[in-house]
N, C-alpha and C positions, 0 to 999 in steps of 0.2 A: 474793507469796511463791512462787506456782507458777512464775514466771519464773526464780527462782533454782534451782529443781529442774530446769527445762528447760536452763538454762545449765550446770548441773553435768553433766547427762546428755550434752549436746552436746560439752562438753570431753572427757569420758571416751570418747565415741565417736570423736572426732577422734584422740585418742591411740592407741586400740586399733586403729583402721583403719590408721594409719600404721605401727604396729608389725608387724602381721600381713600387710598387703598394701600395701607401700610404693609410693607414686606418685613419690616423690623419692628421690634417692640421697645417701648420705654425710651431710654436716653439716646440710643443709637438712631432711632427714628427722627428725633428732633435735631440731632447733629446733621443728618442728611438733609432735612428740610432747611435748616439754617444755612448749610453750605450751598444748597441750590439757590436760595434767595440771595445770598452774598454774591455768588457768581453772576446772577442776573443783574444785580444792582451795579456791580463793578463794570460789566460790559455796557450797561446803559450809561454810566458815567463817561466811559471812553467815547461812546457814540456822540453824546451831547458835547463833550469837549472838542471833538473833531469838527462837529458842525459849527460850533461857536467860533473856532479858529478860522474856518473857511469863510464865515461872514465877515470877520475882522479883516482878513486879507483882501476881500472884495472892496471894502471901504478904504 
């Protein structure tokens, strides 16, 4: 479970670093930003699904 939080944080850091301090120019910069945001969103989805399943099992 904690690996999902770490993955979400890393994806967000990658996206924010490339927005505010770009190491690449043009199209490649936005590919990296999009990939970081996508990774962050996918890990968030996994975390929320696991939490929802845990609540359903308790009921």
